[in-house]
C-alpha positions in Angstrom: -15.4 -3.6 35.8 -12.2 -2.5 37.8 -10.0 -0.2 35.4 -7.0 -1.0 37.4 -6.6 -4.5 35.6 -6.3 -2.8 32.1 -3.8 0.0 32.9 0.0 0.1 32.2 2.7 2.0 34.1 3.8 5.3 32.3 7.3 5.0 31.1 7.6 8.9 30.6 6.9 9.9 34.0 7.2 6.6 35.9 4.3 7.4 38.3 1.2 7.4 36.2 -1.0 4.9 34.9 -1.9 4.7 31.0 -5.4 4.0 30.5 -7.0 2.8 27.1 -8.6 5.6 25.0 -9.8 5.9 21.5 -8.0 8.9 19.5 -7.5 9.6 15.8 -4.4 8.1 14.2 -2.8 10.4 11.6 -0.3 9.3 9.0 1.3 11.4 6.4 1.9 9.4 3.1 3.5 11.4 0.5 1.2 14.1 -0.5 -1.8 12.4 1.3 -3.0 12.4 4.9 -4.5 9.0 6.3 -6.9 9.5 9.2 -8.2 6.6 11.3 -10.7 7.9 13.9 -11.1 5.8 17.2 -8.0 4.2 17.1 -6.7 2.3 20.2 -4.2 4.2 22.2 -3.3 4.8 26.0 -2.9 8.1 27.9 -1.3 8.6 31.3 -3.4 10.2 34.0 -0.5 12.2 35.4 1.8 13.6 32.5 -0.6 13.1 29.7 1.7 11.2 27.5 -0.1 9.1 24.7 1.0 6.4 22.7 -0.9 4.0 20.4 -1.4 0.3 20.8 1.5 -1.6 19.4 -0.8 -4.4 17.7 -2.9 -1.7 15.9 0.4 -0.1 14.7 1.9 -3.4 13.5 -1.7 -4.0 11.6 -1.3 -0.6 9.9 2.2 -0.9 8.9 1.3 -4.5 7.6 -1.5 -3.2 5.5 0.7 -0.3 4.0 3.1 -2.7 3.1 0.6 -5.1 1.4 -0.8 -2.1 -0.5 2.5 -0.8 -1.6 3.4 -4.4 -3.0 0.2 -4.5 -4.8 0.8 -1.1 -6.2 4.2 -2.2 -7.4 2.8 -5.5 -9.1 0.1 -3.4 -10.9 2.7 -0.9 -12.1 4.9 -3.5 -13.6 1.7 -5.1 -15.2 0.8 -1.7 -16.8 4.3 -1.4 -18.4 4.2 -2.0 -22.1 6.4 -4.8 -23.1 9.8 -3.8 -24.6 10.4 -4.5 -28.0 12.9 -7.1 -29.1 16.0 -5.7 -30.4 16.4 -6.4 -34.1 19.6 -7.1 -35.8 21.0 -4.4 -38.0 22.0 -5.6 -41.4 25.6 -6.1 -42.1 27.1 -3.5 -44.5 29.0 -4.7 -47.3 32.4 -3.6 -47.8 33.6 -2.5 -51.2 36.7 -4.3 -52.6 
C-alpha cells in the first residue's frame, strides 16, 4: 500500500509530511490522569511535530461531556429532599 495517499502536509514546518502513528493520549482531569494508549495521531517526518486525529479528540471530548452530565444527574439524585418550611405559630398579643 502506498503511504503517500495517507499523508498530510505539515502546518508547522510547511515541507514535511505527517504520517499516521499510534501514541498515548494523556489528559489531566482534576487530580486524576487519563491515559489512552495507541491513540490515532500524526507525526511530521521533517520537524517531528505531532498532533492527534480530530475525530478521535471529538470522540474523547464527547464521552467526557456525557460522563460529566451523568455525574451531575447522579449527584442531584443523591441529595436528600429538602424539608418543607413549616409555618410558625402566631404569637398572641396581650391587650
